[in-house]
N, C-alpha and C positions, 0 to 999 in steps of 0.2 A: 504493500499499500505507500503511496506517495506521500511524502511528508508535506502537511501543510506550509507555506512560506511563512517565516517569521516577520512580525510586523516591526516598525522601528522603535517602538516603545511599547510597553505595556498599556492594554486599553485603558485602564484607571489612571495612569498619568496622562494619557492623551486628554482625557476626560476634564482632569483637573485644569490642564492648559486651557482647554477649550473654556471651562466655566470660568476662569481668572479672565481670560481674555473678553468674554462677554461683559464680567462686571465691571472692569476698566475702560472698556471703550463706551458703555451705556452713558458713562458720565458726560461724553460728548453730546449726546444725544437729549439728555433729559430736558434740556431748556425749549424745545421745540413746541411740544404741546403747551409749555408753559407762556409762551411769548405773549399773548393776551394778558394774562395775570401779571406779569412781570411789567408789562407796559403801564397798567393802572397804578401798581404799587410804587414804581418809581418814576412817574410820569414821563415815560419814554414814547414819542410819537410814533404810530406805525410803521411811518416810512424808515424809522431810523431802528426798529426792532431788529432788524437783520445784523446790526452792530453786536447784538449779544452771541448770536450764531459765530459770526465773522471774526469777532476776538477770540473765541475758543480755538476756531480753525487756525487762526494765525498762531497762538501759543503751541498748538499741535505742530505745526510747520517747522517752529523753531526747534521743539523738541526733537523731531524727527531728524533734523541736521545736527544738533549739538549734542543730544543725549543718546540717540539710540546706537551712532557707531561706537559708543564707548562699551557696547557689548563684545566687540573684537579686540579690546585692550584690558579691559577688568572682570574680575571675577564675576560671572554673570548671575550667580546667586545672590551675591550681596547687592548688585548693582539693582537688579528687578526688586529685592524687598525693601531698599530704600526708596524706590520711584512710589513703590505702594503706599508706604508709610506718608511721605511726603504728599502723595495726592491725596491721602485722607484729611490731611490739614488744609489742603487747597479746598475741599469739599466743606469743611468745617467754617473757611472763611466765606464760601458763599452762603451757606446757610445761615449765617448771623449777620449777613450784610444789611447796612441800615441807609446807605447811599448809592444813588445809581454808579459812582465812581467805584466803589468798594465792590458792588456787585460786578463790574465789568473787570476788574483787575482780579477778581476771585475766579471768573471764568476764565480769562489768559492763563491763570495758574493751573487751572483744572485741566485746560488744552496741553500745556505743555509738560505736563507730568502723566497724562493719559497714555503718551506714546510709550508708557510700559506695554502697552498691547503688542506692539510692533518688536519689542525687545523678547516678549515671550513668543512671537511667530518665529524670529530669528533662531531663538534657543531651541524651539522645537525642531526646527529644520535642522540645525546642527547635529541633534541627536539621532535623527531619522536616518535610517539605511537608505541608501540612494536610489535603490529601486522601489523605493514605496514613499519617498519624499513626497511626491503629489499627494498621496494619499493623507500624509500626515498634516500636512499643510492643509489640505481639504477640509480635513476633521477639524484642526483648531480654528481655521477661519471660519468653520460653520458656527463655532461659539461667538465668534467676533460679529457674524451676520445675526445672529439671534439676540446678541446685547444690544447691537445698533437698533433692532426693531422693536425688540420688547422693551427698550428703555422709553420708547412713547407711551407704551399700554401702562407699564409700572407708574411712569411718571404722572399721567393723566389721572390715574386710580388713586395715587397716594395723594396727590392734590386736592382730590376732591374730599377725600377722607380727613386728612391733616394739615392741609395747605402746602404750598410748593416748597417750603423749607423742610418739610419732613422727607421731601426725597433725597434732598441732598446728607442730611442726618443718617438716614438708614444706609445710604450708599458708603458714607464714612466708615461706618461700621463694618459692613461687609468687605470693604475694601483692607480694613485691618485684619479680618479674619482670614482672608484669602492669601494673605501676605505670609501670615505663619504656617499656612499649610504648604506653599511652594517652597519655603524654606526648608521644610523638611524633605522635600522632592528632588529638587535640583540639584545635580551633583556639583561639588565645589570643584574648581580649576585644578587639574592634577598634571597640567603641562605649563612650561615656562612662558610668561607672558610675552607678548611680542614687544620688540625693542621700539616700536614706533611711539614718538612723542604723539600728543594730544593735536598739536597742530598739523603734524605730518597724516595723522588720522583722516582729518579733515580734510586736508588737500587731496588724499587719496580717493576720498570719495568723488571730489569734482574730476579727478583723472579718470576715474572708471567711467564716467559720463562721456568724457571725451573719446575714449577708445572704444568703448560697446555702443555699437549702434541697436543691438537689441534693446539695452537698457533704455536708451533714448526714445525708442518707439514704444516700449511698453509703459513708460512715465506718461509719454501723451496719450495713451490710451486711458490711464490713470486719471490723468487731468480732466478729460473730456466726460468719461462714464461718470465720473464723480461730481462733476459740475452740473450733469443731469441728475444725478441723485439727489443732489442738495438743493436743485430748483423745485424739486417736489416737494421734499420732506421739509424745507424750510417757510414754505407758502402755503401748503396745504391747510395748515391749521387757521391761517387767515380766511380762506376761502371757505371752509366748514364752519367756522365761528359767525360768520357773517349771515343776513337773512340771503335766501329763504331756509338755509340749514339750520344755523344757530345752533350746533351741538356743543354738549359740554367738553371740557377737556379729557374727561374718561373716554367719552364715545369716540372722539378724536383720535386718542391714542390706542383705541381698540384696532385701528386700522394697521397697526403696526403687528397685529398678530398673524395677519394675512402675508405681509412682507416675511416672516420667519420662515416662510416655505422657501427662502432665498439659502436657508441653510443646507437644503437638499442639493441645491444645485452647486453649492461650495463643494460637497464631499463627492459629487458626482463628476464636475469638472476635474478634481484632483485625480480621480482615477482614469478619466480620459486622456490627461496630460502623461500620465504613467504609461499609457498604452500609445503614446505617438499622435494624438489628434488635438495638438494645441491650437493650430490655425483653423482647423475647422470649427472647433468649441468656440474661439475668440468670434469668428465669422457670424456664427449662428447666434451669438449672444448679441453682438452688436445689431443685429437686424432685428432681433426681438425687442431690445432696448428702443429701437426707432419706432417700431410699430406699437410700442405701448404708450405712446401720447394720443394717439387716437382715441381709445377709451378713455383716458384720463380727461381728454378737452369736454366729457360730458358730465363731469365731476358734479357741476352745481345743478344737473337736471336728474342725475341717478348715482344713487351711492353704489349700485351695482357695478356701474361702469368704472367709479373708481375702485372698487376691490379688484376686478379683471386687470387694470391698469398697474395697480399697486403689485399684484402677483408677478406680472410679467416683467416689469421693471426690476424689481428686486432680484427675479431669478437671473435676469441678462446681467445685472451688474456685476454679481456675485461670481457667477460662471467665468465672465472676463477676468474678474480681478484675482481669483485663485490662479488661473492659468498664469496671468502676470507674475506673480511671486513665485511660482514653481520654477518657471523658466529662468528668471533672473538670479535665484539663488544656486542654480546649477553653473551658471558663469563662473562663480568664485565661491565655493563651500566656505573657504575659511574667511571671507569677508561678506558672510551672510548679513551682518547687522548693518555693515556700512551700504551695502546693496539694497536692502530692504527700507533702510531709513532714508537713501537718497530717492528711491523710488516713492515712496510715500510723501515726499514733501509736495510732489505733483498733486498727489491725492488731495492733499490738505489745500494747496494752491486751487483747485478745481471746487474743492467744498466751499470754501470761503467766496470765491467768484460767484459762484451758483447761488449761494445765500444771499448776499448781498444785491446781486441783479434782481433776483426773483422778487424779494420784498418790497423793492423799490419800484419794480415795474407792475406788480400788483396794485399798488398804491396808485398809480397815475393811469393804468390801462388794464387791470382787471384780470381775471383768470385766463382767458382766452391768450392773451399777450404771454404770460407765462409758460404755457403749454408750446406755444411757438418757439420760444426761447429753449425749453428742454428737447425738443424735437431737433432744433438746429444743433445743440452740443452733440446728440446722439447721432444724428446723420453725418456730422463732421467726423466723428470717430469711425463709421462705417465706411465712409469714403477713403479714409486714411488707409484702413485696414485692405480695401479693394485695391487701391494702388499701390500697395505694398507687394512686392516680388516673392512668390511662394520659396519656402524654404531659406531664402537671404536673412531671415530674421530671427532663426530658432537654433538655438544652440545644440551641438552634440551633448549627450550626458556624460560626464566623465565616470569612469569605473569607481568603485567604493574604494580601492586601495590607493587611488590617486589624491583623495581628500587629506588635509592636513591633520593630525592627530585631533586639534581643537574642534574639527569639523564632525569627527564622529568616530574618535580613538576611545580612549579610556574612559571618556565620559559616558559612552555607550555601557561599557562593561560595568559600570556603575549602577546602571538602571539595569542589568541582567539581560542585555541585547546581546544578539550576536549578529555576526555580519554574512552576508550572502555574495557570492561570485557573480551571480546573474545580473545582467543589466537591463532596463527597461528599453522599448523599443526607441529609435531615434524618431525624436520629434518630426513631424511633418510640416 
């Protein structure tokens, strides 16, 4: 009887990484169903409400470039634990804010420290066996997807029950708990630390973008798909809270449950990438993303149309996102934190641009104009994919024994893992 292939990490460890990612990333999105309540309490105009989301994304972008690459230099267990505990402090700052300035500063701090999500993704990828890296990244990213989308549901529910501050207080407690759990699971570094200085570490991130065409292309995909993603989720609360819908924060947040189906796409995309179907998965996802704006344009006439559009959009975004991350990590497994951090900077730029543009556009032109904006971002990404030469932008996955020890050596042994000599099929 043929032995079943070993996975990169025990399932319980993968599950903990996924849960931790979900809890951390949710903090970036809690504010979206709360924008109306925050506007009323802190006297922020509807046109300026996008700044709440935008500042969080700006903080996230800065953290991606200045903090996430440290995973290639420092002990990841200590780095991740410290980030989570500092994130809890930032959440308490938001929960106790009494002025708009303090609120916005707290949101920026939360965004800066919530990049621990990407540190966790890079850590999981480095511990994963090469032949199953896409599957592990997909599973962990499934936790990210679930956290992003359930954040709106949980935020709306807790806000109705105990006020918007209860959302951030509860998250601070959960963040501390997950920090302690991860400290027990992540193996300590048992290889010599790289001799890179912090300055050279950051410089090398820029140099990798200059050298790697794949990284640049996948970063552009990230910018456009998350601009479309943020266009929807940063403005839909405004559309649903206005007449004729006039929905409560709980009802608005409930639509995040539908988007959680995107977690299924994340896992499936990871498996398809391992089998060599990265380009097809990307093209299919971008086509679905563009088409999703058709039902979304009928949001103010039908909640069923909104539900269909949300499912399609989130499935598409996560399928492309997981494919992107799996491919770029394969370029340099020893520099996974820098690659993913640099890539995610473009995610943050896209998210911030989508948020500020969508809320400002809704205030002057309404929901129809927002949908045109989102479809424009999506269609541009699809056009970019269509004009990209097949095979010229996908890497050949290196064999497991070519990775540096930090990318999958003794750290895997500490988790009870074993390596396989088989390789995934070359990506198409």
